[in-house]
N, C-alpha and C positions, 0 to 999 in steps of 0.2 A: 646873689650870684657874685662870684669873684670879680675883681677888677680886671680889665682887659690887658692883654700883653701887646707886644709890638706888632702882632699880626691882626689886631682888632681894627675894624672900621666902625664908626658910630654914625648913625643917621637919625635925624629927627623927623618923624612923621606924626601921625596921630598918637602913636606910642613910641617910646624910645627903644630903638633896636640896636643890637650889635651883631656883627658877623665876624667869623674867624675862618681863615683859609689856610689849610695845611696840605701836605702831600698825603694822599689817601692811603697809599701803601703803609705809611707810618701810622696814621690815625687808626686804621682798621687792621693793623698787624698782619699784613698780607703774608709775610714770611713765616709766621708761626702756625698758620693753617689750623686755627682753633675753630671749633664749631660756634663758640660764643660770638666771634667776630662776624661769621657768616649770618648768624641769627640777627645780629644788630643791623647788618646791611639789608637783610630781608625785611625786617620790621620798618626800616626807614622808607623803603619803597611802598610797602603796604599802607603805611601811615599817610603818605602823600597821595596815594591812590584814593584812600578813604576821604581825604579832605575834598578832592575834586568831586567825588560821588555825592557827598553830603551837600556840598554847595549846589550841585546840579539838581538835587531833590528839592532844596529849599527855594530855588529861584522861581519867581512867579511866571516868567516868560523867557524862553530862549527861542526866538523866532525861527532860526535855521533848523532847529530840532523839533519844533512843535507842529509838524506837518499834519498830524491826525486831529489835533485839537488846538488850533491857533488862538491866541488871545483875541477877544472881541467877536468870536464866531457864535458863542452861546451867551447872549446877553442876560438871559434868565438865570444862568448858572455860571457866572464868571470864574468860580473856583475850579471848574473843570478844565480850564485852559492849561495845557501842558501836562495833562494827567498821565498820558502814556510815557512821556519822557521821564516824569518823576518816578513812575513805577519801574521803568527800566533801570535808572540809576539806584533806586532802592534795592532792586534785585542784585545789581552789581555790588552794592555796598555790603549786602548780606554775605556774598561770597568772600569779599575782602575781610569782613569781620571774622568769618570762620577761619581764614588763614592766619589772622592776627591772634585769635584765641590759641591756635595750635603753636604758633611761634612763641607766645608768652609762656605757655606751658613748658615748652622745650627749654626756654631761657631759664625759667625758675629752677629746673632740675639740673642745669648745666654746672659742672664742677668749677669752672672758671668764674661763672657768675656768683656762685656761692662764696668763692674766695673774695670777690669784690664786696659782697654783702658783709663779710666778716671783718673787713679791714677798715671800716669806719665810713661815716656819712650816711649809711643806709639804716636810719633809725627814725623814731618819732613819726612825723607825718609821712615821710617817704616810705617807711616800712609798712605803715598802716594802709597807705594807698595801694602799694604794690600787692600786698597780701590779700587785700580786699578784692582787687581785680582778678588775681589768680583764682580765688575761690568763686567769684562770679562766673568766670569763663568755664571753670571746672563743672559748675552746676548747670550751665545753660548751653554748653558746647554741643551736646547731643541734639537739642532742638534746633539750634542755629544750623548745624550740619544737615539735618533732614531737609530744612527749607532750602539751604544752599544746593543740595543735591537735586532738588526739583526745579528750582527757578533761579538760583543765584548765578548770574553770569550767562550761562547757556541754558536753553529751555529743552528739557529732555522729553523723550517719548512717554515715559511713565506719567510725568506731570500732565502732558497733553491728553493722555487717555483718561486720567482722572477728571480733568476739566470737562471734557465733552460728555462724560457719563454722568456728571453731577449737575448739568444744566437743568433748571426748572422748565416746566412746559411753557412758561410765558417769557423765557429769556430770549431777547432778540439781539441781533447784531446787524451791522451794515458793511457794505463794501462800496468803494468809490473808485472810479476810473477816470483818469485824465486821457482824453483822446487827442492824437496829433492832427495835423492839418489834413491828412489823408483819411481821417476817420478811424484810424487804428488805435487800439488801447496801448498806451505808452507808459503810464504811471499808475499802477494799481495801489490803492490805499486801503488796507485791510483793517477797518475799524473794529471788526469783531474780535481781533486779537486782544483787545483790552479786556473783554469778558473772559477770554480763555486764561489770560494771566491771573486775573482776579480769582477765578475759580480754583486755579492750581495753588495759589498762595494759601487759600483757606483749607487745604487738604489736611494739614496736621492740627487743625484747631477744632476742638469739640464744642458742642452746644451752640450758643448764639455766635455765629462766626464773625459777624461785624464787630460785636463787642469784644470777642476774643482777639480779633486782629488789633483793635485799639490797645488792648491790654498787652499784647505781644510787642507792639511798637513802643509803648511807654516803659514797660518793665524789662524788656530784653534788648530790642534793637537800639533804641535811643540810649538806654543806659550802657549798652555795649560800646557805642560810639564814645561815650564819656569815659568809660573805663580804659579804652584803648588810648585815648588822648592823655589821660592821667599817667598811664604807664610810660608813654614816650616822654612826657615831661619829667618824670622821675629819672629815667635813664639818661636824659639829656643833662639834667642838673647834676647828677651824681657822677656820670662817667663821660658822656660825649663832649660836653662843653669844656671841662678841664682837658680832655684828650686833645681837642682841637686847639687848645691854647699853648701846646708844647711845640717848640720849634726843633 
């Protein structure tokens, strides 16, 4: 990475970081009204959304959110703590990943981006990384989009219908209600929603669904996270970091 300019500030934490601050209308070419700059801005928001969603999936316990399955409630299965919250942010992340896939595809075909690619810096590892990600999302976008349409972000009627029709005869669920001092129900907790979501996610997976879900997670979703991160790192190194260094 190039040496910092007068707008750089350097902080020493666990890793050495630098930051640059510039006028955004200049950095993102507001006056030129290019699609390229709008796509960059979109990707920046989606990338930071994805960061939050991935961290929320990975966190063992977030007590304020883990109402349905708080840590310490099931001592025989401690791994179940926070399951609904993890599934929720997983669904959100799939929706975000789908939008990232679309944005990267649009960027790759954008004439201004093609010009940046041709003017230097976009070669070797950067080119290999970007082209690999574009091909990955081109191959998997249809499946990601199908899952997004069912359960990513919002939970649709089609997904719900599939879920309730696919329950086995021995599938059970529960409901819990907190009653107020007058004995009236005040806080319903719909634990069976976890089974509904799980059944809907399996909708597009043939064969052994649990095994297929593990494969989906490792080969598509988690790899998609990595591809999205790598694309943003390439764009930052090649274009955004130098752009934010100009006064």
